C-alpha positions in Angstrom: 14.1 -8.5 176.0 16.6 -9.7 173.4 20.2 -8.4 173.7 21.8 -7.0 170.6 25.3 -5.8 169.8 23.9 -3.2 167.3 24.2 0.4 168.4 21.0 2.3 169.1 20.1 5.5 167.3 20.9 7.4 170.5 24.4 5.8 170.8 25.2 6.7 167.2 23.8 10.3 167.6 25.9 10.8 170.8 29.0 9.6 169.0 28.2 12.0 166.1 27.9 15.0 168.5 31.2 14.1 170.2 33.0 13.8 166.9 31.7 16.8 165.0 31.3 20.4 166.0 28.3 22.7 165.2 30.4 24.5 162.7 31.4 21.4 160.8 27.9 20.1 160.3 26.4 22.9 158.1 29.6 23.0 156.0 29.1 19.5 154.8 26.0 18.1 152.9 26.8 14.6 154.1 27.2 15.6 157.8 24.0 17.7 157.6 22.0 14.7 156.2 23.4 12.3 158.8 22.7 14.8 161.6 19.1 15.4 160.5 18.5 11.6 160.1 19.8 10.8 163.6 18.1 13.7 165.2 14.8 12.8 163.7 15.0 9.1 164.8 16.1 10.2 168.3 12.7 11.9 168.6 11.2 8.5 168.9 11.6 6.7 172.3 14.7 9.0 172.8 16.5 6.9 170.2 16.7 3.9 172.5 16.2 1.4 169.7 18.1 -0.1 166.8 17.2 1.3 163.4 18.8 0.0 160.2 18.6 2.8 157.7 18.6 2.6 154.0 21.9 2.1 152.0 22.7 5.8 151.6 22.5 6.6 155.4 24.3 3.4 156.2 27.1 4.5 153.9 27.3 7.9 155.7 27.3 6.2 159.1 30.1 3.9 158.0 32.1 6.7 156.5 31.7 9.3 159.3 31.2 7.1 162.4 33.2 4.0 161.3 30.2 1.8 162.1 28.7 -1.0 160.0 25.4 -2.7 160.5 25.5 -6.5 160.7 24.2 -8.3 157.7 21.5 -10.8 158.7 19.3 -13.0 156.7 15.7 -13.2 157.5 14.6 -16.7 158.6 12.5 -17.1 155.4 15.5 -16.4 153.2 17.8 -18.7 155.3 15.2 -21.5 155.0 15.2 -21.3 151.2 18.9 -21.7 150.9 19.1 -24.8 153.0 
């Protein structure tokens, strides 16, 4: 299995639950969206996988959990620029 430094969905969800209370989440549209997204993705394989969400959720993860996904080029794109 390939090692990655990216955080799994479960790691992000655990950080989220440690940082925010159950009272804070419904009071914020952004926190509610992020909670629902992470909770949904943790229902698959207990969240033990890396999932790179779309730009909106990535922005919320960066804003509320201070985490950014690595930018990688696919091999096909990297080959074209050589």
